[in-house]
OpenMM code with the backbone's topology and positions (N, CA, C; nanometers):
from openmm import Vec3, app, unit

residues = "MET ASN LEU SER LEU GLU ASP LYS ARG LEU LEU GLU GLU LEU CYS GLU GLN HIS GLY VAL LYS PRO ASP LYS VAL VAL LYS LEU LEU ASP THR VAL ARG ASP TYR GLU PHE LYS GLU ARG ARG THR GLY VAL TYR ASP ALA LEU ARG GLU ILE LEU LYS SER SER GLY GLY ALA GLN".split()
positions = [
    Vec3(5.1441, 0.7215, 2.6909),
    Vec3(5.1423, 0.8440, 2.7817),
    Vec3(5.0867, 0.9542, 2.6723),
    Vec3(5.0080, 1.0217, 2.6988),
    Vec3(4.9600, 1.1339, 2.6129),
    Vec3(5.0364, 1.2693, 2.6061),
    Vec3(5.1105, 1.2928, 2.5543),
    Vec3(5.1819, 1.4489, 2.5310),
    Vec3(5.1155, 1.5138, 2.4367),
    Vec3(5.0838, 1.6610, 2.4585),
    Vec3(5.0451, 1.7484, 2.3731),
    Vec3(5.1526, 1.7682, 2.2450),
    Vec3(5.1026, 1.8441, 2.1680),
    Vec3(5.2249, 1.8048, 2.0481),
    Vec3(5.3682, 1.9392, 2.1094),
    Vec3(5.3149, 2.0200, 2.1943),
    Vec3(5.3904, 2.1215, 2.2440),
    Vec3(5.5169, 2.0444, 2.3069),
    Vec3(5.4610, 1.9234, 2.4006),
    Vec3(5.5656, 1.8710, 2.4717),
    Vec3(5.6339, 1.7689, 2.3996),
    Vec3(5.5361, 1.7069, 2.2815),
    Vec3(5.6737, 1.6501, 2.2004),
    Vec3(5.7795, 1.7110, 2.1602),
    Vec3(5.7155, 1.8125, 2.0961),
    Vec3(5.8440, 1.9038, 2.0518),
    Vec3(5.9395, 1.9012, 2.1482),
    Vec3(5.9288, 1.9848, 2.2726),
    Vec3(6.0223, 1.9603, 2.3382),
    Vec3(6.0840, 1.8374, 2.4088),
    Vec3(5.9830, 1.7645, 2.4043),
    Vec3(6.1149, 1.6308, 2.4370),
    Vec3(6.1886, 1.5925, 2.3409),
    Vec3(6.1473, 1.5608, 2.1994),
    Vec3(6.2378, 1.5775, 2.1075),
    Vec3(6.3717, 1.6581, 2.0976),
    Vec3(6.3329, 1.7855, 2.1033),
    Vec3(6.4570, 1.8774, 2.1355),
    Vec3(6.5529, 1.8463, 2.2666),
    Vec3(6.4835, 1.7998, 2.3461),
    Vec3(6.5919, 1.7936, 2.4813),
    Vec3(6.6894, 1.6310, 2.4501),
    Vec3(6.5380, 1.5390, 2.4007),
    Vec3(6.6837, 1.4370, 2.3888),
    Vec3(6.7412, 1.4474, 2.2449),
    Vec3(6.7330, 1.5318, 2.1834),
    Vec3(6.8385, 1.5468, 2.0867),
    Vec3(6.9405, 1.6228, 2.1081),
    Vec3(6.9567, 1.7277, 2.1777),
    Vec3(7.0462, 1.7721, 2.2783),
    Vec3(7.1321, 1.6809, 2.3796),
    Vec3(7.0802, 1.5547, 2.4482),
    Vec3(7.1351, 1.5019, 2.5397),
    Vec3(7.1452, 1.3417, 2.4550),
    Vec3(7.1439, 1.3248, 2.3186),
    Vec3(7.1585, 1.2003, 2.2360),
    Vec3(7.1026, 1.0872, 2.3133),
    Vec3(6.9524, 1.1070, 2.3681),
    Vec3(6.8470, 0.9908, 2.3928),
    Vec3(6.7353, 0.9998, 2.2997),
    Vec3(6.7102, 0.9019, 2.2777),
    Vec3(6.5742, 0.8617, 2.1890),
    Vec3(6.4508, 0.8949, 2.2581),
    Vec3(6.3807, 0.9638, 2.2262),
    Vec3(6.2477, 0.9905, 2.3075),
    Vec3(6.1848, 0.9036, 2.3524),
    Vec3(6.1391, 0.8031, 2.2625),
    Vec3(6.0877, 0.6471, 2.3207),
    Vec3(6.1336, 0.6301, 2.4291),
    Vec3(6.2346, 0.6195, 2.4455),
    Vec3(6.2963, 0.5699, 2.5768),
    Vec3(6.2479, 0.6436, 2.7022),
    Vec3(6.2601, 0.7630, 2.6530),
    Vec3(6.2161, 0.8708, 2.7902),
    Vec3(6.0902, 0.8454, 2.8240),
    Vec3(5.9705, 0.8244, 2.7085),
    Vec3(5.8680, 0.7716, 2.7161),
    Vec3(5.8470, 0.6643, 2.7896),
    Vec3(5.9156, 0.5380, 2.7658),
    Vec3(5.8699, 0.4406, 2.8262),
    Vec3(5.9392, 0.4171, 2.9840),
    Vec3(6.0424, 0.5005, 3.0203),
    Vec3(6.0971, 0.5598, 3.1917),
    Vec3(5.9739, 0.6234, 3.2152),
    Vec3(5.9175, 0.7384, 3.1943),
    Vec3(5.8038, 0.7611, 3.2522),
    Vec3(5.6773, 0.7151, 3.2719),
    Vec3(5.6610, 0.6248, 3.1662),
    Vec3(5.5355, 0.5288, 3.1863),
    Vec3(5.5702, 0.4382, 3.2653),
    Vec3(5.6993, 0.3982, 3.2751),
    Vec3(5.7100, 0.2694, 3.4202),
    Vec3(5.6987, 0.3439, 3.5149),
    Vec3(5.7615, 0.4654, 3.5455),
    Vec3(5.7385, 0.5217, 3.6618),
    Vec3(5.5923, 0.5426, 3.7064),
    Vec3(5.5097, 0.6390, 3.6184),
    Vec3(5.3651, 0.6289, 3.6519),
    Vec3(5.3327, 0.5074, 3.6770),
    Vec3(5.3244, 0.3691, 3.5963),
    Vec3(5.2742, 0.2318, 3.6573),
    Vec3(5.3022, 0.2009, 3.7993),
    Vec3(5.4321, 0.2255, 3.8487),
    Vec3(5.4626, 0.2213, 3.9975),
    Vec3(5.4129, 0.3431, 4.0936),
    Vec3(5.3560, 0.4522, 4.0394),
    Vec3(5.3585, 0.5777, 4.1225),
    Vec3(5.2672, 0.5247, 4.2291),
    Vec3(5.1382, 0.4833, 4.2085),
    Vec3(5.0391, 0.4553, 4.3020),
    Vec3(5.0418, 0.3555, 4.4144),
    Vec3(5.1209, 0.2608, 4.3488),
    Vec3(5.0949, 0.0827, 4.3895),
    Vec3(5.1922, 0.1214, 4.5381),
    Vec3(5.1253, 0.0311, 4.6560),
    Vec3(5.1529, 0.0508, 4.7695),
    Vec3(5.2900, 0.0261, 4.8043),
    Vec3(5.3356, -0.0658, 4.7353),
    Vec3(5.4807, -0.1060, 4.7219),
    Vec3(5.5341, -0.1211, 4.6240),
    Vec3(5.6387, -0.0186, 4.5476),
    Vec3(5.7177, -0.0133, 4.4694),
    Vec3(5.8208, -0.0804, 4.4311),
    Vec3(5.8182, -0.2299, 4.4880),
    Vec3(5.9084, -0.3024, 4.4684),
    Vec3(5.9337, -0.3532, 4.3376),
    Vec3(6.0571, -0.3072, 4.2488),
    Vec3(6.0782, -0.3626, 4.1303),
    Vec3(6.0958, -0.2433, 4.0003),
    Vec3(6.0637, -0.1153, 4.0775),
    Vec3(6.0636, -0.0303, 3.9989),
    Vec3(6.2323, 0.0116, 3.9503),
    Vec3(6.2904, 0.0039, 3.9881),
    Vec3(6.4216, 0.0097, 3.9793),
    Vec3(6.4736, -0.0459, 3.9169),
    Vec3(6.4436, -0.2099, 3.8920),
    Vec3(6.4875, -0.2962, 3.7947),
    Vec3(6.4323, -0.2730, 3.7217),
    Vec3(6.3049, -0.2465, 3.6550),
    Vec3(6.2387, -0.2140, 3.5513),
    Vec3(6.2701, -0.0989, 3.4954),
    Vec3(6.2992, 0.0151, 3.5458),
    Vec3(6.3966, 0.1265, 3.4923),
    Vec3(6.5593, 0.0495, 3.4300),
    Vec3(6.6085, -0.0059, 3.5178),
    Vec3(6.7480, -0.0405, 3.4680),
    Vec3(6.7493, -0.1157, 3.3351),
    Vec3(6.6511, -0.2145, 3.3295),
    Vec3(6.6237, -0.2935, 3.2128),
    Vec3(6.5780, -0.1881, 3.0722),
    Vec3(6.5052, -0.1262, 3.0827),
    Vec3(6.4708, 0.0134, 2.9695),
    Vec3(6.5873, 0.0434, 2.9471),
    Vec3(6.6904, 0.1158, 3.0348),
    Vec3(6.8011, 0.1651, 3.0180),
    Vec3(6.9317, 0.0659, 2.9562),
    Vec3(6.9000, -0.0113, 2.9755),
    Vec3(7.0030, -0.1565, 2.9200),
    Vec3(6.9573, -0.1747, 2.7788),
    Vec3(6.8181, -0.1845, 2.7663),
    Vec3(6.8217, -0.2361, 2.6303),
    Vec3(6.8459, -0.1394, 2.5102),
    Vec3(6.8699, -0.2081, 2.3854),
    Vec3(6.9189, -0.1484, 2.3004),
    Vec3(6.8443, -0.0216, 2.2361),
    Vec3(6.9371, 0.0889, 2.1856),
    Vec3(6.8882, 0.1759, 2.1269),
    Vec3(6.8696, 0.2959, 2.2240),
    Vec3(6.9559, 0.2680, 2.3089),
    Vec3(6.9448, 0.3880, 2.4435),
    Vec3(7.0045, 0.5379, 2.3341),
    Vec3(7.1012, 0.5235, 2.3268),
    Vec3(7.1504, 0.6940, 2.2716),
    Vec3(7.1482, 0.6748, 2.1270),
    Vec3(7.1687, 0.7832, 2.0317),
    Vec3(7.1485, 0.7489, 1.8811),
    Vec3(7.2719, 0.7459, 1.8521),
] * unit.nanometer
topology = app.Topology()
chain = topology.addChain("A")
for resn in residues:
    res = topology.addResidue(resn, chain)
    for name in ("N", "CA", "C"):
        topology.addAtom(name, app.Element.getBySymbol(name[0]), res)
């Protein structure tokens, strides 16, 4: 995901406020984007769940 410098700063600030790692949020956004234009989004929730379960979710 290509974020502008301003967007990266905002993401880092928000993640810090909520105790979430920015790279995890980027992975979630990338996954949603990957499924966005598929005819069927089967598996998107499982994919998101796996990202959330992975280690390093909170700071």
